[in-house]
C-alpha positions in Angstrom: -0.1 0.1 0.0 2.1 2.8 -1.6 -0.2 5.3 -0.8 0.1 5.5 3.1 3.5 6.7 2.6 1.7 10.6 2.7 -1.2 10.1 3.7 -3.7 11.5 7.1 -3.3 8.8 9.5 -6.9 9.4 10.3 -8.3 8.8 6.8 -6.1 6.1 4.4 -7.3 6.0 1.4 -5.9 2.7 -0.5 -6.7 0.8 -4.0 -5.9 -2.4 -2.3 -7.9 -2.2 1.0 -10.6 0.6 0.2 -12.4 0.3 3.5 -9.0 0.6 5.4 -9.0 4.0 7.4 -6.6 3.9 9.9 -3.5 1.6 10.5 -1.8 1.7 14.5 1.8 1.3 14.7 2.1 -1.1 18.0 5.8 -1.3 18.8 8.2 -0.1 15.7 10.9 -1.9 17.9 14.5 -1.2 15.9 14.1 -3.7 13.1 11.8 -1.8 10.9 13.2 2.0 11.1 11.9 2.9 7.7 8.5 2.6 8.7 8.6 5.7 11.2 8.7 7.8 8.0 5.4 6.3 6.7 3.0 9.2 7.2 0.0 7.6 7.5 0.6 5.2 10.3 -0.9 6.1 13.9 2.2 5.7 16.7 -0.1 3.3 19.6 1.8 5.9 22.1 0.0 8.9 20.3 -3.3 7.5 21.4 -2.3 7.3 24.9 -4.0 10.7 27.1 -0.8 11.8 27.7 0.5 11.9 24.4 -2.6 12.4 22.4 -2.6 15.3 19.8 -5.9 17.5 18.1 -5.5 15.2 15.0 -6.2 12.2 17.0 -8.1 13.3 20.1 -11.2 14.9 17.7 -12.4 11.8 15.8 -11.8 9.9 19.1 -14.3 11.9 21.1 -16.3 11.6 18.1 -16.3 7.7 18.5 -16.7 7.8 21.8 -19.9 9.9 21.6 -21.6 8.1 18.8 -20.5 4.2 19.9 -23.2 1.8 21.0 -23.1 -1.3 23.3 -24.9 -3.4 20.3 -21.7 -2.0 17.7 -19.7 -4.6 16.4 -16.5 -3.4 18.3 -13.9 -6.5 17.6 -13.7 -8.8 14.6 -12.0 -11.6 16.0 -10.3 -14.5 14.1 -11.4 -17.9 15.5 -8.6 -20.2 16.1 -8.9 -22.9 13.3 -7.9 -25.7 14.8 -9.7 -27.9 12.8 -9.3 -25.8 9.3 -9.2 -21.8 8.5 -10.3 -19.9 10.7 -13.3 -17.5 10.6 -14.1 -14.1 11.7 -16.4 -13.6 14.6 -18.2 -10.4 14.8 -18.5 -9.3 18.1 -20.1 -6.6 20.6 -18.2 -5.1 23.6 -15.7 -7.0 25.3 -12.9 -5.9 28.4 -9.2 -5.5 27.8 -6.4 -7.7 28.9 -2.7 -7.1 29.7 -0.2 -9.8 28.5 3.2 -10.0 30.2 4.6 -9.5 26.5 3.4 -9.3 22.9 3.2 -12.7 22.6 3.3 -15.9 25.2 6.7 -16.3 26.1 6.8 -18.6 29.3 9.7 -16.8 31.0 7.8 -13.5 30.3 4.9 -14.8 32.1 6.7 -16.6 35.5 8.8 -13.4 35.7 5.3 -10.7 35.7 3.8 -13.5 38.3 6.6 -13.0 40.6 7.2 -8.9 39.8 3.7 -8.2 39.7 2.4 -10.3 42.8 -0.3 -11.5 40.5 -3.2 -13.1 42.0 -4.6 -14.8 38.9 -3.4 -16.1 36.2 -5.0 -17.0 32.7 -4.1 -19.4 29.8 -4.5 -22.7 27.5 -3.1 -26.0 28.6 0.1 -25.7 26.1 0.8 -22.2 28.4 0.8 -23.4 31.4 2.9 -26.9 30.6 5.7 -24.3 29.2 5.7 -22.4 32.2 5.7 -25.7 34.4 8.3 -27.1 32.9 10.6 -23.9 32.3 14.2 -24.4 32.9 14.2 -21.2 34.9 10.6 -22.2 36.9 12.1 -22.5 40.4 13.7 -19.0 40.3 10.1 -17.2 40.6 7.9 -16.9 43.6 4.3 -17.9 43.2 3.0 -17.6 46.9 0.6 -14.3 45.8 -0.9 -16.7 42.6 -4.4 -18.1 43.8 -7.1 -18.3 40.9 -6.9 -17.8 37.3 -8.4 -19.4 34.6 -7.7 -22.5 32.1 -9.5 -22.7 28.8 -8.9 -22.8 25.0 -9.0 -27.0 24.8 -9.5 -29.4 27.4 -6.9 -29.1 30.6 -5.5 -32.7 31.4 -6.0 -33.8 35.1 -2.4 -34.0 35.5 -1.5 -30.6 34.7 -4.4 -29.1 36.6 -3.1 -30.9 40.0 0.5 -29.8 38.6 -0.3 -26.1 38.6 -2.3 -26.4 41.6 0.6 -27.9 43.9 3.7 -25.9 42.3 2.1 -23.0 41.3 -0.3 -22.5 44.0 -3.2 -22.2 42.1 -5.8 -23.6 44.4 -8.7 -22.2 43.2 -8.1 -22.1 39.8 -11.3 -22.4 37.5 -12.1 -24.1 33.8 -14.1 -22.4 31.1 -15.4 -23.6 28.1 -16.4 -22.0 25.4 -15.8 -20.4 21.5 -14.7 -17.0 20.0 -18.0 -17.1 18.7 -19.7 -17.2 21.9 -17.9 -14.3 23.4 -15.9 -16.5 24.6 -17.1 -18.6 27.5 -20.3 -20.5 27.9 -19.6 -22.9 30.7 -17.2 -22.1 34.0 -16.3 -23.8 37.2 -16.0 -22.7 40.7 -13.5 -21.8 42.8 -15.7 -23.7 45.4 -16.3 -27.0 43.4 -14.7 -29.9 44.1 -11.2 -30.6 42.4 -12.7 -33.7 40.8 -15.2 -31.4 39.0 -12.6 -28.7 38.3 -10.0 -31.5 37.0 -13.2 -33.8 34.8 -15.8 -31.1 34.0 -16.0 -27.2 32.4 -18.4 -26.3 35.2 -22.1 -25.4 34.8 -23.5 -23.4 32.2 -23.2 -19.2 32.5 -26.2 -17.9 33.9 -28.9 -16.6 31.6 -27.2 -19.1 29.1 -28.8 -22.4 27.8 -26.9 -25.6 26.7 -28.0 -28.7 25.5 -26.3 -32.1 24.3 -27.7 -33.9 20.7 -27.0 -36.1 19.0 -24.9 -35.3 15.6 -26.9 -37.5 13.6 -30.4 -37.0 14.4 -30.1 -33.5 16.2 -32.6 -34.5 18.6 -31.4 -34.2 22.3 -29.7 -37.1 24.5 -30.5 -38.5 27.7 -28.5 -36.9 30.8 -25.0 -38.9 31.2 -24.7 -40.0 26.9 -22.3 -38.2 24.9 -23.4 -36.1 22.0 -22.5 -32.3 20.0 -22.6 -29.7 22.3 -24.8 -26.6 22.2 -25.3 -22.9 23.8 -27.8 -20.6 23.2 -27.9 -16.9 24.8 -26.6 -13.6 25.0 -23.0 -14.6 24.2 -23.3 -16.0 20.8 -21.7 -13.6 18.2 -24.3 -11.7 17.1 -22.9 -10.5 14.2 -22.5 -13.8 12.9 -19.2 -14.6 10.8 -18.2 -11.5 9.1 -19.8 -11.1 5.5 -20.2 -15.0 5.5 -24.3 -15.8 5.8 -23.7 -19.4 4.6 -21.1 -20.2 7.6 -23.4 -18.5 9.6 -26.1 -20.8 9.4 -24.0 -24.1 9.1 -23.3 -23.5 12.7 -26.0 -21.6 14.2 -29.5 -23.0 13.8 -32.8 -21.2 13.3 -33.6 -21.2 16.9 -30.2 -19.3 18.2 -28.7 -22.5 19.0 -24.6 -22.5 18.4 -23.5 -26.1 17.3 -19.9 -25.5 18.4 -18.7 -28.9 17.3 -17.8 -30.3 20.5 -18.7 -33.7 21.9 -19.5 -33.9 25.8 -21.8 -35.4 28.5 -23.9 -33.5 30.9 -24.4 -35.0 34.4 -27.2 -34.7 37.0 -26.3 -31.6 38.4 -25.7 -29.5 35.5 -21.7 -30.1 34.9 -20.3 -30.4 31.5 -17.2 -33.1 30.6 -15.8 -32.7 27.1 -14.7 -35.7 25.0 -13.2 -33.3 22.2 -13.7 -32.2 18.7 -16.3 -34.3 16.8 -13.2 -34.0 13.9 -10.9 -35.1 16.2 -12.6 -38.2 17.2 -10.9 -41.5 16.1 -13.1 -43.8 14.6 -11.3 -47.8 15.0 -13.0 -50.5 13.7 -16.6 -48.7 14.2 -15.6 -47.9 17.8 -15.4 -44.4 18.8 -12.2 -42.7 20.8 -11.8 -39.6 21.9 -8.5 -38.5 21.8 -9.0 -36.6 25.9 -9.2 -39.8 27.4 -6.4 -41.1 25.7 -4.5 -37.8 26.3 -5.4 -38.0 29.9 -3.6 -41.5 30.7 -0.9 -40.8 28.6 0.0 -37.2 31.0 0.2 -40.0 33.9 3.1 -41.5 32.2 6.5 -40.2 33.8 9.0 -38.5 31.8 5.9 -37.3 29.3 5.5 -33.4 29.0 3.4 -32.8 26.5 0.7 -34.8 24.8 -1.4 -34.9 21.7 -3.8 -38.1 20.5 -5.0 -38.3 16.7 -6.4 -40.9 14.3 -3.9 -41.7 11.3 -5.5 -44.1 8.4 -5.2 -48.0 8.5 -6.2 -50.2 6.1 -7.9 -52.8 8.3 -9.4 -51.0 10.9 -9.6 -47.7 9.0 -8.2 -45.4 11.9 -5.6 -46.2 14.3 -4.7 -44.4 17.9 -1.2 -42.0 17.0 0.4 -39.9 20.1 2.8 -36.9 19.8 4.4 -36.4 22.6 7.9 -34.4 23.9 9.5 -35.7 27.1 11.0 -33.9 29.9 14.7 -33.5 29.9 16.9 -36.6 31.0 13.8 -38.8 29.9 13.0 -41.3 27.1 10.0 -42.6 26.4 9.1 -45.4 23.9 6.1 -46.8 22.0 6.8 -50.2 24.2 6.3 -48.0 27.6 3.3 -46.5 26.6 1.8 -49.6 25.9 2.7 -51.5 29.1 1.7 -48.2 31.1 -2.0 -48.1 28.9 -2.8 -52.0 29.6 -5.9 -52.2 32.3 -5.9 -48.6 32.6 -8.0 -48.0 28.7 -9.6 -50.4 26.7 -7.3 -52.2 24.7 -8.0 -50.5 21.1 -7.5 -47.4 22.6 -3.9 -48.0 23.3 -2.0 -45.9 20.8 -0.3 -48.0 18.0 2.1 -45.1 16.5 4.2 -43.1 19.0 6.1 -39.6 17.7 8.0 -37.7 19.5 9.6 -34.6 18.9 10.8 -31.3 20.2 8.4 -29.0 22.4 8.8 -26.3 18.9 7.8 -29.1 16.5 4.2 -29.0 17.9 2.0 -26.8 16.1 0.2 -24.4 17.4 -2.5 -21.7 16.5 -1.5 -18.2 17.9 -3.4 -18.7 21.2 -1.8 -22.0 21.6 -4.0 -24.5 21.1 -2.3 -27.5 19.2 -3.6 -28.0 15.3 -4.5 -31.1 14.9 -5.6 -31.1 11.5 -1.5 -30.2 10.3 -0.8 -33.1 12.8 -2.6 -35.5 10.9 -1.0 -34.6 7.9 2.5 -35.0 9.1 1.9 -38.3 10.4 1.0 -39.5 7.3 3.9 -38.3 6.1 6.3 -39.6 8.9 5.0 -42.8 8.9 4.5 -42.9 5.1 0.2 -44.0 5.6 -2.0 -43.7 2.7 -4.8 -41.1 3.3 
């Protein structure tokens, strides 16, 4: 966009992006000094009250006067864990401050220690990275008390570790989607450790939930696995940005958000998430939820992180494949895993393939979720399997 080099920062006009009006530069750093010469960029520090100029202040004040709490103010990419991300159009949310521009385990630990943090939020892979950081013991976690683990199912062993090693005795679990603002279910700090480890809590106030058969769409009995659906104020009001067809695929005519996740509701309203429908492994007709296998493997001594997927098999259709990273000084083999699983999970759920990698070799989304669709493709290549 060469035009922005000489344009006003508050009224851009470009041929390639005709709707673009403003570009905000968060941190120029020292790597691209030439951007300082581009007149069309608004520097983030100029938006701060003490530095604001009239050129920034006038349009900002106008927006403040005209804004409505039903306005779409946040167009947010979904994680794209199982495919291409979508753009979810959301109304008003709140602000979050991070220890670094992107996730950095030690920066997070340092911030906790130096700032006396009481609540820590993250996805399971972030907590794994923090717990296994070589400098973990350097920092003080005595002020930590609560927080949120969310984004993907939290392995029981990770939940126990953050409670005992990071002092997060009141850590809660949240479940939802970008499309649901993003929390639909949440556990309470007063819930039992078992309920906080094994479920995502109960539906949020003023929201509704149901579990339906993925095949028929009918509500299934209590204690039966099916697709989790939610409805209420948190479901994205604007749908996917300029994509009615994709919106209609997930939000039905009665306003129910079909999450694509499988789960079970018990008689007390607690919900246990089994995993993504697309991630389910079907071996010889038997349905296998990767979360169950992952929880088992997290108990194996030496395993740092694990992700379970299905890979093609000529006889059974699919077989279970586990990707793992191991802790320093440990070695874990397929034979070790199979012996450990014997008697703990059904024989057909025991991994038949094992891929051991370094932590950076497990693909994740920007929010830290493991991209199982990429793992499946790489597994076929590594194991030389036919799709």
